[in-house]
All heavy atoms as a GROMACS GRO file, in nm:
protein
  623
    1VAL      N    1  25.274  11.878  24.834
    1VAL     CA    2  25.391  11.948  24.862
    1VAL      C    3  25.408  11.975  25.004
    1VAL      O    4  25.310  12.022  25.074
    1VAL     CB    5  25.396  12.079  24.773
    1VAL    CG1    6  25.521  12.164  24.807
    1VAL    CG2    7  25.383  12.054  24.630
    2GLU      N    8  25.526  11.958  25.059
    2GLU     CA    9  25.552  11.985  25.193
    2GLU      C   10  25.689  12.032  25.226
    2GLU      O   11  25.776  11.997  25.160
    2GLU     CB   12  25.526  11.851  25.281
    2GLU     CG   13  25.537  11.861  25.426
    2GLU     CD   14  25.498  11.727  25.496
    2GLU    OE1   15  25.441  11.648  25.431
    2GLU    OE2   16  25.527  11.722  25.615
    3ALA      N   17  25.700  12.130  25.316
    3ALA     CA   18  25.824  12.178  25.358
    3ALA      C   19  25.825  12.189  25.507
    3ALA      O   20  25.735  12.231  25.570
    3ALA     CB   21  25.861  12.317  25.294
    4ASN      N   22  25.933  12.154  25.578
    4ASN     CA   23  25.956  12.160  25.722
    4ASN      C   24  26.089  12.204  25.774
    4ASN      O   25  26.178  12.140  25.822
    4ASN     CB   26  25.935  12.014  25.773
    4ASN     CG   27  25.806  11.946  25.741
    4ASN    OD1   28  25.705  11.998  25.785
    4ASN    ND2   29  25.810  11.842  25.662
    5PRO      N   30  26.109  12.342  25.756
    5PRO     CA   31  26.234  12.400  25.804
    5PRO      C   32  26.236  12.414  25.954
    5PRO      O   33  26.127  12.417  26.027
    5PRO     CB   34  26.232  12.534  25.738
    5PRO     CG   35  26.088  12.563  25.723
    5PRO     CD   36  26.018  12.446  25.694
    6TYR      N   37  26.351  12.410  26.014
    6TYR     CA   38  26.363  12.430  26.156
    6TYR      C   39  26.495  12.492  26.185
    6TYR      O   40  26.594  12.489  26.104
    6TYR     CB   41  26.353  12.300  26.242
    6TYR     CG   42  26.468  12.204  26.210
    6TYR    CD1   43  26.580  12.200  26.297
    6TYR    CD2   44  26.460  12.108  26.109
    6TYR    CE1   45  26.685  12.109  26.271
    6TYR    CE2   46  26.557  12.026  26.085
    6TYR     CZ   47  26.670  12.025  26.167
    6TYR     OH   48  26.773  11.925  26.150
    7PHE      N   49  26.516  12.554  26.304
    7PHE     CA   50  26.639  12.616  26.351
    7PHE      C   51  26.667  12.575  26.494
    7PHE      O   52  26.575  12.593  26.579
    7PHE     CB   53  26.633  12.771  26.341
    7PHE     CG   54  26.755  12.843  26.383
    7PHE    CD1   55  26.867  12.835  26.315
    7PHE    CD2   56  26.746  12.914  26.503
    7PHE    CE1   57  26.980  12.897  26.358
    7PHE    CE2   58  26.859  12.983  26.552
    7PHE     CZ   59  26.980  12.973  26.477
    8LYS      N   60  26.770  12.515  26.516
    8LYS     CA   61  26.801  12.453  26.657
    8LYS      C   62  26.911  12.544  26.720
    8LYS      O   63  27.016  12.563  26.655
    8LYS     CB   64  26.840  12.313  26.656
    8LYS     CG   65  26.859  12.254  26.785
    8LYS     CD   66  26.884  12.108  26.781
    8LYS     CE   67  26.888  12.049  26.925
    8LYS     NZ   68  26.906  11.906  26.925
    9PHE      N   69  26.893  12.580  26.845
    9PHE     CA   70  26.991  12.659  26.910
    9PHE      C   71  26.994  12.606  27.060
    9PHE      O   72  26.885  12.616  27.125
    9PHE     CB   73  26.981  12.811  26.897
    9PHE     CG   74  26.843  12.856  26.942
    9PHE    CD1   75  26.820  12.917  27.065
    9PHE    CD2   76  26.743  12.851  26.856
    9PHE    CE1   77  26.692  12.958  27.103
    9PHE    CE2   78  26.609  12.900  26.886
    9PHE     CZ   79  26.588  12.958  27.012
   10GLY      N   80  27.096  12.550  27.102
   10GLY     CA   81  27.107  12.494  27.229
   10GLY      C   82  27.002  12.382  27.252
   10GLY      O   83  26.997  12.290  27.179
   11GLN      N   84  26.921  12.395  27.360
   11GLN     CA   85  26.816  12.299  27.377
   11GLN      C   86  26.680  12.342  27.330
   11GLN      O   87  26.578  12.281  27.365
   11GLN     CB   88  26.807  12.271  27.537
   11GLN     CG   89  26.928  12.205  27.595
   11GLN     CD   90  26.965  12.074  27.532
   11GLN    OE1   91  26.888  11.996  27.520
   11GLN    NE2   92  27.092  12.054  27.494
   12SER      N   93  26.685  12.441  27.245
   12SER     CA   94  26.555  12.491  27.189
   12SER      C   95  26.545  12.470  27.040
   12SER      O   96  26.647  12.462  26.966
   12SER     CB   97  26.537  12.643  27.217
   12SER     OG   98  26.542  12.668  27.358
   13LEU      N   99  26.428  12.471  26.990
   13LEU     CA  100  26.402  12.442  26.849
   13LEU      C  101  26.284  12.530  26.803
   13LEU      O  102  26.180  12.532  26.872
   13LEU     CB  103  26.365  12.300  26.828
   13LEU     CG  104  26.331  12.247  26.688
   13LEU    CD1  105  26.467  12.240  26.609
   13LEU    CD2  106  26.270  12.118  26.695
   14ILE      N  107  26.306  12.606  26.698
   14ILE     CA  108  26.195  12.679  26.626
   14ILE      C  109  26.165  12.606  26.506
   14ILE      O  110  26.259  12.576  26.419
   14ILE     CB  111  26.235  12.824  26.599
   14ILE    CG1  112  26.248  12.896  26.740
   14ILE    CG2  113  26.122  12.895  26.525
   14ILE    CD1  114  26.303  13.044  26.723
   15TYR      N  115  26.044  12.574  26.479
   15TYR     CA  116  26.008  12.490  26.349
   15TYR      C  117  25.895  12.553  26.282
   15TYR      O  118  25.806  12.628  26.340
   15TYR     CB  119  25.987  12.348  26.390
   15TYR     CG  120  25.875  12.324  26.477
   15TYR    CD1  121  25.746  12.293  26.431
   15TYR    CD2  122  25.894  12.329  26.618
   15TYR    CE1  123  25.642  12.278  26.513
   15TYR    CE2  124  25.780  12.302  26.711
   15TYR     CZ  125  25.662  12.274  26.653
   15TYR     OH  126  25.553  12.258  26.736
   16ALA      N  127  25.878  12.513  26.152
   16ALA     CA  128  25.764  12.551  26.075
   16ALA      C  129  25.730  12.428  25.994
   16ALA      O  130  25.816  12.348  25.951
   16ALA     CB  131  25.801  12.681  25.993
   17SER      N  132  25.608  12.430  25.949
   17SER     CA  133  25.562  12.325  25.851
   17SER      C  134  25.459  12.391  25.754
   17SER      O  135  25.369  12.455  25.802
   17SER     CB  136  25.503  12.210  25.927
   17SER     OG  137  25.446  12.120  25.833
   18VAL      N  138  25.478  12.364  25.627
   18VAL     CA  139  25.385  12.417  25.525
   18VAL      C  140  25.355  12.302  25.432
   18VAL      O  141  25.453  12.237  25.381
   18VAL     CB  142  25.446  12.536  25.444
   18VAL    CG1  143  25.351  12.585  25.334
   18VAL    CG2  144  25.484  12.648  25.543
   19SER      N  145  25.224  12.269  25.415
   19SER     CA  146  25.191  12.166  25.323
   19SER      C  147  25.067  12.200  25.251
   19SER      O  148  24.983  12.275  25.286
   19SER     CB  149  25.169  12.032  25.395
   19SER     OG  150  25.074  12.048  25.489
   20SER      N  151  25.049  12.146  25.126
   20SER     CA  152  24.932  12.156  25.041
   20SER      C  153  24.877  12.033  25.000
   20SER      O  154  24.966  11.937  24.989
   20SER     CB  155  24.965  12.259  24.923
   20SER     OG  156  25.054  12.199  24.835
   21ALA      N  157  24.760  12.024  24.959
   21ALA     CA  158  24.700  11.886  24.918
   21ALA      C  159  24.598  11.929  24.810
   21ALA      O  160  24.540  12.032  24.805
   21ALA     CB  161  24.642  11.823  25.036
   22PHE      N  162  24.559  11.818  24.733
   22PHE     CA  163  24.468  11.817  24.628
   22PHE      C  164  24.389  11.691  24.628
   22PHE      O  165  24.442  11.586  24.642
   22PHE     CB  166  24.552  11.836  24.503
   22PHE     CG  167  24.464  11.830  24.374
   22PHE    CD1  168  24.401  11.944  24.326
   22PHE    CD2  169  24.447  11.709  24.311
   22PHE    CE1  170  24.325  11.935  24.209
   22PHE    CE2  171  24.374  11.694  24.192
   22PHE     CZ  172  24.299  11.811  24.144
   23ASN      N  173  24.259  11.701  24.622
   23ASN     CA  174  24.177  11.587  24.625
   23ASN      C  175  24.063  11.602  24.516
   23ASN      O  176  23.978  11.677  24.528
   23ASN     CB  177  24.102  11.559  24.764
   23ASN     CG  178  24.018  11.443  24.770
   23ASN    OD1  179  24.043  11.339  24.696
   23ASN    ND2  180  23.919  11.447  24.856
   24ALA      N  181  24.082  11.521  24.402
   24ALA     CA  182  23.976  11.523  24.302
   24ALA      C  183  23.859  11.439  24.337
   24ALA      O  184  23.870  11.333  24.408
   24ALA     CB  185  24.038  11.474  24.172
   25PRO      N  186  23.739  11.476  24.297
   25PRO     CA  187  23.623  11.403  24.325
   25PRO      C  188  23.627  11.267  24.255
   25PRO      O  189  23.678  11.260  24.146
   25PRO     CB  190  23.502  11.481  24.282
   25PRO     CG  191  23.561  11.584  24.180
   25PRO     CD  192  23.700  11.604  24.231
   26SER      N  193  23.574  11.160  24.310
   26SER     CA  194  23.572  11.038  24.249
   26SER      C  195  23.470  11.034  24.135
   26SER      O  196  23.377  11.102  24.132
   26SER     CB  197  23.548  10.918  24.356
   26SER     OG  198  23.405  10.928  24.392
   27LEU      N  199  23.486  10.928  24.063
   27LEU     CA  200  23.374  10.903  23.948
   27LEU      C  201  23.245  10.884  24.015
   27LEU      O  202  23.136  10.933  23.956
   27LEU     CB  203  23.420  10.793  23.860
   27LEU     CG  204  23.538  10.816  23.775
   27LEU    CD1  205  23.576  10.689  23.699
   27LEU    CD2  206  23.520  10.932  23.672
   28TYR      N  207  23.232  10.809  24.124
   28TYR     CA  208  23.108  10.793  24.190
   28TYR      C  209  23.047  10.920  24.236
   28TYR      O  210  22.931  10.938  24.221
   28TYR     CB  211  23.133  10.694  24.307
   28TYR     CG  212  23.005  10.662  24.385
   28TYR    CD1  213  22.915  10.574  24.339
   28TYR    CD2  214  22.978  10.723  24.505
   28TYR    CE1  215  22.797  10.553  24.408
   28TYR    CE2  216  22.867  10.692  24.583
   28TYR     CZ  217  22.775  10.614  24.530
   28TYR     OH  218  22.658  10.584  24.603
   29GLN      N  219  23.126  11.006  24.297
   29GLN     CA  220  23.079  11.133  24.344
   29GLN      C  221  23.034  11.221  24.227
   29GLN      O  222  22.938  11.301  24.249
   29GLN     CB  223  23.188  11.207  24.426
   29GLN     CG  224  23.223  11.143  24.560
   29GLN     CD  225  23.342  11.188  24.624
   29GLN    OE1  226  23.439  11.236  24.552
   29GLN    NE2  227  23.353  11.183  24.752
   30LEU      N  228  23.085  11.207  24.116
   30LEU     CA  229  23.053  11.295  24.003
   30LEU      C  230  22.926  11.230  23.936
   30LEU      O  231  22.834  11.302  23.890
   30LEU     CB  232  23.167  11.306  23.899
   30LEU     CG  233  23.285  11.381  23.951
   30LEU    CD1  234  23.396  11.363  23.857
   30LEU    CD2  235  23.247  11.528  23.959
   31TYR      N  236  22.922  11.092  23.912
   31TYR     CA  237  22.821  11.039  23.815
   31TYR      C  238  22.723  10.936  23.869
   31TYR      O  239  22.656  10.885  23.795
   31TYR     CB  240  22.910  10.971  23.702
   31TYR     CG  241  22.990  11.073  23.627
   31TYR    CD1  242  23.128  11.060  23.640
   31TYR    CD2  243  22.939  11.166  23.549
   31TYR    CE1  244  23.205  11.150  23.568
   31TYR    CE2  245  23.019  11.260  23.479
   31TYR     CZ  246  23.152  11.250  23.492
   31TYR     OH  247  23.232  11.344  23.427
   32ASP      N  248  22.722  10.921  24.008
   32ASP     CA  249  22.623  10.829  24.055
   32ASP      C  250  22.479  10.880  24.012
   32ASP      O  251  22.459  10.999  24.032
   32ASP     CB  252  22.631  10.821  24.213
   32ASP     CG  253  22.530  10.733  24.266
   32ASP    OD1  254  22.524  10.618  24.246
   32ASP    OD2  255  22.435  10.793  24.344
   33PRO      N  256  22.391  10.799  23.959
   33PRO     CA  257  22.266  10.838  23.915
   33PRO      C  258  22.180  10.915  24.021
   33PRO      O  259  22.098  10.994  23.994
   33PRO     CB  260  22.202  10.711  23.865
   33PRO     CG  261  22.311  10.619  23.835
   33PRO     CD  262  22.411  10.654  23.938
   34GLN      N  263  22.188  10.862  24.143
   34GLN     CA  264  22.102  10.922  24.244
   34GLN      C  265  22.171  11.037  24.329
   34GLN      O  266  22.099  11.130  24.360
   34GLN     CB  267  22.058  10.814  24.350
   34GLN     CG  268  21.972  10.701  24.277
   34GLN     CD  269  21.938  10.588  24.372
   34GLN    OE1  270  21.999  10.582  24.485
   34GLN    NE2  271  21.846  10.513  24.338
   35ARG      N  272  22.297  11.024  24.353
   35ARG     CA  273  22.360  11.120  24.440
   35ARG      C  274  22.474  11.199  24.372
   35ARG      O  275  22.546  11.277  24.439
   35ARG     CB  276  22.413  11.054  24.571
   35ARG     CG  277  22.290  10.992  24.641
   35ARG     CD  278  22.342  10.908  24.751
   35ARG     NE  279  22.409  10.987  24.854
   35ARG     CZ  280  22.470  10.933  24.957
   35ARG    NH1  281  22.462  10.800  24.968
   35ARG    NH2  282  22.539  11.005  25.040
   36GLY      N  283  22.513  11.169  24.254
   36GLY     CA  284  22.624  11.228  24.188
   36GLY      C  285  22.604  11.386  24.168
   36GLY      O  286  22.492  11.428  24.154
   37ASN      N  287  22.716  11.455  24.156
   37ASN     CA  288  22.708  11.591  24.124
   37ASN      C  289  22.814  11.630  24.029
   37ASN      O  290  22.946  11.633  24.073
   37ASN     CB  291  22.726  11.676  24.257
   37ASN     CG  292  22.724  11.825  24.236
   37ASN    OD1  293  22.720  11.868  24.127
   37ASN    ND2  294  22.735  11.901  24.339
   38ARG      N  295  22.787  11.651  23.907
   38ARG     CA  296  22.886  11.667  23.799
   38ARG      C  297  22.957  11.805  23.809
   38ARG      O  298  23.044  11.836  23.732
   38ARG     CB  299  22.822  11.649  23.668
   38ARG     CG  300  22.776  11.516  23.643
   38ARG     CD  301  22.706  11.495  23.507
   38ARG     NE  302  22.661  11.360  23.493
   38ARG     CZ  303  22.619  11.306  23.391
   38ARG    NH1  304  22.610  11.382  23.278
   38ARG    NH2  305  22.570  11.179  23.390
   39GLN      N  306  22.905  11.893  23.899
   39GLN     CA  307  22.965  12.019  23.917
   39GLN      C  308  23.066  12.025  24.034
   39GLN      O  309  23.120  12.138  24.058
   39GLN     CB  310  22.853  12.127  23.938
   39GLN     CG  311  22.756  12.136  23.820
   39GLN     CD  312  22.646  12.238  23.852
   39GLN    OE1  313  22.627  12.277  23.960
   39GLN    NE2  314  22.577  12.267  23.748
   40LEU      N  315  23.096  11.919  24.100
   40LEU     CA  316  23.196  11.922  24.199
   40LEU      C  317  23.329  11.960  24.142
   40LEU      O  318  23.366  11.916  24.035
   40LEU     CB  319  23.207  11.773  24.265
   40LEU     CG  320  23.102  11.732  24.359
   40LEU    CD1  321  23.130  11.593  24.409
   40LEU    CD2  322  23.106  11.822  24.474
   41GLU      N  323  23.405  12.044  24.217
   41GLU     CA  324  23.542  12.081  24.171
   41GLU      C  325  23.633  12.010  24.270
   41GLU      O  326  23.600  11.970  24.378
   41GLU     CB  327  23.550  12.239  24.181
   41GLU     CG  328  23.464  12.307  24.094
   41GLU     CD  329  23.482  12.457  24.098
   41GLU    OE1  330  23.589  12.496  24.141
   41GLU    OE2  331  23.392  12.530  24.056
   42ALA      N  332  23.755  12.018  24.233
   42ALA     CA  333  23.865  11.952  24.316
   42ALA      C  334  23.880  12.016  24.449
   42ALA      O  335  23.869  12.152  24.451
   42ALA     CB  336  23.991  11.941  24.249
   43GLU      N  337  23.899  11.952  24.555
   43GLU     CA  338  23.924  12.008  24.683
   43GLU      C  339  24.078  12.038  24.696
   43GLU      O  340  24.156  11.960  24.645
   43GLU     CB  341  23.887  11.905  24.791
   43GLU     CG  342  23.911  11.941  24.923
   43GLU     CD  343  23.874  11.827  25.024
   43GLU    OE1  344  23.750  11.811  25.040
   43GLU    OE2  345  23.961  11.774  25.095
   44SER      N  346  24.108  12.150  24.758
   44SER     CA  347  24.252  12.186  24.770
   44SER      C  348  24.267  12.242  24.921
   44SER      O  349  24.171  12.298  24.976
   44SER     CB  350  24.302  12.284  24.676
   44SER     OG  351  24.229  12.399  24.688
   45SER      N  352  24.381  12.220  24.974
   45SER     CA  353  24.409  12.265  25.117
   45SER      C  354  24.548  12.320  25.136
   45SER      O  355  24.638  12.279  25.056
   45SER     CB  356  24.380  12.159  25.210
   45SER     OG  357  24.463  12.053  25.203
   46LEU      N  358  24.560  12.411  25.229
   46LEU     CA  359  24.698  12.457  25.261
   46LEU      C  360  24.701  12.464  25.419
   46LEU      O  361  24.612  12.514  25.484
   46LEU     CB  362  24.712  12.602  25.215
   46LEU     CG  363  24.844  12.666  25.250
   46LEU    CD1  364  24.955  12.596  25.191
   46LEU    CD2  365  24.842  12.820  25.208
   47SER      N  366  24.803  12.402  25.470
   47SER     CA  367  24.826  12.395  25.620
   47SER      C  368  24.956  12.462  25.656
   47SER      O  369  25.058  12.442  25.589
   47SER     CB  370  24.824  12.250  25.670
   47SER     OG  371  24.709  12.187  25.644
   48VAL      N  372  24.956  12.548  25.762
   48VAL     CA  373  25.073  12.612  25.809
   48VAL      C  374  25.085  12.595  25.955
   48VAL      O  375  24.982  12.614  26.033
   48VAL     CB  376  25.075  12.766  25.767
   48VAL    CG1  377  25.194  12.837  25.823
   48VAL    CG2  378  25.057  12.781  25.621
   49GLU      N  379  25.203  12.559  26.009
   49GLU     CA  380  25.227  12.544  26.150
   49GLU      C  381  25.355  12.611  26.189
   49GLU      O  382  25.460  12.598  26.122
   49GLU     CB  383  25.227  12.402  26.195
   49GLU     CG  384  25.256  12.376  26.343
   49GLU     CD  385  25.254  12.239  26.388
   49GLU    OE1  386  25.254  12.150  26.297
   49GLU    OE2  387  25.260  12.212  26.511
   50LEU      N  388  25.359  12.687  26.296
   50LEU     CA  389  25.476  12.751  26.355
   50LEU      C  390  25.495  12.698  26.505
   50LEU      O  391  25.386  12.704  26.570
   50LEU     CB  392  25.472  12.900  26.346
   50LEU     CG  393  25.460  12.954  26.208
   50LEU    CD1  394  25.438  13.114  26.221
   50LEU    CD2  395  25.586  12.940  26.126
   51GLY      N  396  25.616  12.678  26.546
   51GLY     CA  397  25.618  12.632  26.681
   51GLY      C  398  25.756  12.646  26.745
   51GLY      O  399  25.856  12.676  26.684
   52TYR      N  400  25.760  12.632  26.881
   52TYR     CA  401  25.871  12.649  26.959
   52TYR      C  402  25.885  12.529  27.057
   52TYR      O  403  25.780  12.491  27.115
   52TYR     CB  404  25.878  12.780  27.041
   52TYR     CG  405  25.985  12.786  27.144
   52TYR    CD1  406  26.113  12.819  27.103
   52TYR    CD2  407  25.964  12.760  27.278
   52TYR    CE1  408  26.209  12.834  27.202
   52TYR    CE2  409  26.062  12.768  27.367
   52TYR     CZ  410  26.194  12.800  27.334
   52TYR     OH  411  26.292  12.813  27.420
   53LYS      N  412  25.991  12.465  27.072
   53LYS     CA  413  26.010  12.349  27.158
   53LYS      C  414  26.139  12.371  27.237
   53LYS      O  415  26.246  12.404  27.181
   53LYS     CB  416  26.015  12.222  27.075
   53LYS     CG  417  26.035  12.102  27.169
   53LYS     CD  418  26.030  11.970  27.075
   53LYS     CE  419  26.044  11.844  27.156
   53LYS     NZ  420  26.038  11.728  27.066
   54HIS      N  421  26.132  12.347  27.366
   54HIS     CA  422  26.252  12.352  27.461
   54HIS      C  423  26.262  12.225  27.541
   54HIS      O  424  26.161  12.192  27.604
   54HIS     CB  425  26.244  12.483  27.547
   54HIS     CG  426  26.360  12.488  27.640
   54HIS    ND1  427  26.476  12.544  27.592
   54HIS    CD2  428  26.378  12.458  27.765
   54HIS    CE1  429  26.562  12.547  27.690
   54HIS    NE2  430  26.509  12.488  27.798
   55GLN      N  431  26.374  12.163  27.542
   55GLN     CA  432  26.395  12.042  27.625
   55GLN      C  433  26.482  12.080  27.744
   55GLN      O  434  26.586  12.140  27.736
   55GLN     CB  435  26.465  11.935  27.541
   55GLN     CG  436  26.485  11.802  27.617
   55GLN     CD  437  26.535  11.693  27.527
   55GLN    OE1  438  26.555  11.717  27.410
   55GLN    NE2  439  26.529  11.568  27.587
   56PHE      N  440  26.432  12.041  27.862
   56PHE     CA  441  26.503  12.057  27.984
   56PHE      C  442  26.601  11.945  28.012
   56PHE      O  443  26.598  11.835  27.956
   56PHE     CB  444  26.400  12.069  28.097
   56PHE     CG  445  26.308  12.193  28.077
   56PHE    CD1  446  26.183  12.162  28.016
   56PHE    CD2  447  26.349  12.319  28.108
   56PHE    CE1  448  26.096  12.280  28.004
   56PHE    CE2  449  26.268  12.426  28.094
   56PHE     CZ  450  26.136  12.408  28.044
   57LYS      N  451  26.693  11.966  28.106
   57LYS     CA  452  26.795  11.871  28.133
   57LYS      C  453  26.739  11.732  28.181
   57LYS      O  454  26.802  11.630  28.157
   57LYS     CB  455  26.900  11.928  28.236
   57LYS     CG  456  26.982  12.036  28.182
   57LYS     CD  457  27.072  12.091  28.284
   57LYS     CE  458  27.157  12.198  28.224
   57LYS     NZ  459  27.254  12.254  28.320
   58GLY      N  460  26.628  11.734  28.248
   58GLY     CA  461  26.573  11.601  28.301
   58GLY      C  462  26.500  11.529  28.189
   58GLY      O  463  26.442  11.422  28.217
   59GLY      N  464  26.500  11.577  28.071
   59GLY     CA  465  26.436  11.502  27.960
   59GLY      C  466  26.292  11.554  27.925
   59GLY      O  467  26.230  11.514  27.818
   60HIS      N  468  26.240  11.627  28.018
   60HIS     CA  469  26.104  11.694  27.988
   60HIS      C  470  26.122  11.809  27.883
   60HIS      O  471  26.232  11.860  27.875
   60HIS     CB  472  26.050  11.741  28.121
   60HIS     CG  473  26.032  11.646  28.224
   60HIS    ND1  474  25.937  11.542  28.222
   60HIS    CD2  475  26.105  11.613  28.338
   60HIS    CE1  476  25.950  11.469  28.324
   60HIS    NE2  477  26.046  11.499  28.390
   61TYR      N  478  26.011  11.837  27.821
   61TYR     CA  479  26.012  11.948  27.734
   61TYR      C  480  25.876  12.023  27.725
   61TYR      O  481  25.782  11.960  27.778
   61TYR     CB  482  26.051  11.897  27.587
   61TYR     CG  483  25.957  11.799  27.520
   61TYR    CD1  484  25.848  11.844  27.450
   61TYR    CD2  485  25.983  11.666  27.546
   61TYR    CE1  486  25.759  11.755  27.398
   61TYR    CE2  487  25.895  11.568  27.488
   61TYR     CZ  488  25.786  11.610  27.413
   61TYR     OH  489  25.698  11.521  27.355
   62ILE      N  490  25.882  12.142  27.678
   62ILE     CA  491  25.757  12.217  27.655
   62ILE      C  492  25.756  12.259  27.518
   62ILE      O  493  25.852  12.287  27.450
   62ILE     CB  494  25.760  12.338  27.756
   62ILE    CG1  495  25.626  12.407  27.745
   62ILE    CG2  496  25.871  12.438  27.724
   62ILE    CD1  497  25.608  12.509  27.861
   63THR      N  498  25.633  12.260  27.461
   63THR     CA  499  25.618  12.300  27.317
   63THR      C  500  25.495  12.393  27.317
   63THR      O  501  25.396  12.374  27.372
   63THR     CB  502  25.575  12.163  27.232
   63THR    OG1  503  25.688  12.078  27.247
   63THR    CG2  504  25.566  12.206  27.092
   64ALA      N  505  25.508  12.495  27.221
   64ALA     CA  506  25.398  12.584  27.189
   64ALA      C  507  25.397  12.595  27.039
   64ALA      O  508  25.501  12.603  26.975
   64ALA     CB  509  25.420  12.726  27.253
   65SER      N  510  25.279  12.577  26.985
   65SER     CA  511  25.256  12.588  26.847
   65SER      C  512  25.126  12.654  26.805
   65SER      O  513  25.035  12.666  26.879
   65SER     CB  514  25.269  12.454  26.786
   65SER     OG  515  25.161  12.372  26.829
   66ALA      N  516  25.131  12.706  26.688
   66ALA     CA  517  25.011  12.778  26.624
   66ALA      C  518  24.994  12.719  26.487
   66ALA      O  519  25.098  12.696  26.424
   66ALA     CB  520  25.021  12.926  26.629
   67PHE      N  521  24.872  12.695  26.445
   67PHE     CA  522  24.854  12.640  26.310
   67PHE      C  523  24.733  12.696  26.249
   67PHE      O  524  24.640  12.752  26.308
   67PHE     CB  525  24.852  12.492  26.310
   67PHE     CG  526  24.734  12.430  26.388
   67PHE    CD1  527  24.617  12.404  26.323
   67PHE    CD2  528  24.749  12.408  26.526
   67PHE    CE1  529  24.500  12.359  26.403
   67PHE    CE2  530  24.635  12.362  26.606
   67PHE     CZ  531  24.514  12.336  26.535
   68ARG      N  532  24.730  12.681  26.114
   68ARG     CA  533  24.610  12.719  26.040
   68ARG      C  534  24.591  12.620  25.928
   68ARG      O  535  24.690  12.592  25.859
   68ARG     CB  536  24.625  12.868  25.983
   68ARG     CG  537  24.509  12.909  25.908
   68ARG     CD  538  24.537  13.056  25.848
   68ARG     NE  539  24.420  13.086  25.765
   68ARG     CZ  540  24.322  13.174  25.792
   68ARG    NH1  541  24.319  13.226  25.914
   68ARG    NH2  542  24.228  13.207  25.708
   69ASN      N  543  24.465  12.584  25.902
   69ASN     CA  544  24.440  12.492  25.795
   69ASN      C  545  24.326  12.554  25.707
   69ASN      O  546  24.220  12.584  25.770
   69ASN     CB  547  24.389  12.357  25.853
   69ASN     CG  548  24.373  12.248  25.750
   69ASN    OD1  549  24.430  12.265  25.636
   69ASN    ND2  550  24.298  12.152  25.783
   70GLU      N  551  24.344  12.567  25.585
   70GLU     CA  552  24.240  12.630  25.499
   70GLU      C  553  24.205  12.529  25.387
   70GLU      O  554  24.295  12.475  25.320
   70GLU     CB  555  24.308  12.758  25.439
   70GLU     CG  556  24.209  12.848  25.374
   70GLU     CD  557  24.270  12.981  25.327
   70GLU    OE1  558  24.325  13.051  25.416
   70GLU    OE2  559  24.274  13.007  25.209
   71VAL      N  560  24.081  12.504  25.368
   71VAL     CA  561  24.037  12.414  25.262
   71VAL      C  562  23.934  12.499  25.169
   71VAL      O  563  23.845  12.558  25.211
   71VAL     CB  564  23.953  12.292  25.329
   71VAL    CG1  565  23.905  12.202  25.225
   71VAL    CG2  566  24.046  12.231  25.431
   72ASP      N  567  23.959  12.478  25.043
   72ASP     CA  568  23.869  12.531  24.936
   72ASP      C  569  23.796  12.416  24.867
   72ASP      O  570  23.862  12.307  24.838
   72ASP     CB  571  23.956  12.614  24.833
   72ASP     CG  572  24.015  12.734  24.892
   72ASP    OD1  573  23.947  12.800  24.974
   72ASP    OD2  574  24.128  12.768  24.862
   73ASN      N  575  23.677  12.443  24.835
   73ASN     CA  576  23.586  12.341  24.765
   73ASN      C  577  23.584  12.204  24.836
   73ASN      O  578  23.604  12.102  24.777
   73ASN     CB  579  23.640  12.319  24.624
   73ASN     CG  580  23.638  12.446  24.538
   73ASN    OD1  581  23.536  12.527  24.548
   73ASN    ND2  582  23.737  12.468  24.459
   74ALA      N  583  23.570  12.209  24.963
   74ALA     CA  584  23.560  12.093  25.046
   74ALA      C  585  23.453  11.990  24.998
   74ALA      O  586  23.335  12.028  24.965
   74ALA     CB  587  23.528  12.126  25.192
   75ILE      N  588  23.491  11.864  24.986
   75ILE     CA  589  23.408  11.762  24.934
   75ILE      C  590  23.357  11.677  25.060
   75ILE      O  591  23.446  11.612  25.119
   75ILE     CB  592  23.471  11.667  24.829
   75ILE    CG1  593  23.516  11.742  24.707
   75ILE    CG2  594  23.369  11.558  24.797
   75ILE    CD1  595  23.589  11.677  24.614
   76GLU      N  596  23.233  11.692  25.099
   76GLU     CA  597  23.184  11.613  25.209
   76GLU      C  598  23.070  11.526  25.147
   76GLU      O  599  22.963  11.579  25.117
   76GLU     CB  600  23.129  11.701  25.317
   76GLU     CG  601  23.231  11.784  25.388
   76GLU     CD  602  23.188  11.866  25.501
   76GLU    OE1  603  23.070  11.839  25.554
   76GLU    OE2  604  23.249  11.954  25.545
   77TYR      N  605  23.096  11.406  25.124
   77TYR     CA  606  23.007  11.321  25.056
   77TYR      C  607  22.961  11.213  25.151
   77TYR      O  608  23.034  11.128  25.197
   77TYR     CB  609  23.078  11.257  24.935
   77TYR     CG  610  22.973  11.202  24.827
   77TYR    CD1  611  22.918  11.285  24.736
   77TYR    CD2  612  22.955  11.064  24.820
   77TYR    CE1  613  22.831  11.231  24.648
   77TYR    CE2  614  22.875  11.018  24.732
   77TYR     CZ  615  22.807  11.100  24.636
   77TYR     OH  616  22.723  11.049  24.548
   78VAL      N  617  22.831  11.225  25.191
   78VAL     CA  618  22.777  11.127  25.293
   78VAL      C  619  22.701  11.024  25.227
   78VAL      O  620  22.622  11.039  25.142
   78VAL     CB  621  22.689  11.208  25.397
   78VAL    CG1  622  22.639  11.116  25.504
   78VAL    CG2  623  22.770  11.317  25.464
   0.00000   0.00000   0.00000
């Protein structure tokens, strides 16, 4: 799921982005005889970004943004 609202006024733009994701463990990650883990849970994440962008007359612009990314039950399978 993703949403990207923005508000433009003059040469400036205020924007936001919110997205979520879901990653289920593979059958290999769950059931491999040597390295599988049947207790793995699905990985989920939520990302949020807020920002400001201003474009100058010469075509240059400046952007400032802040973001946060949160992951639950991260699956790191090496």
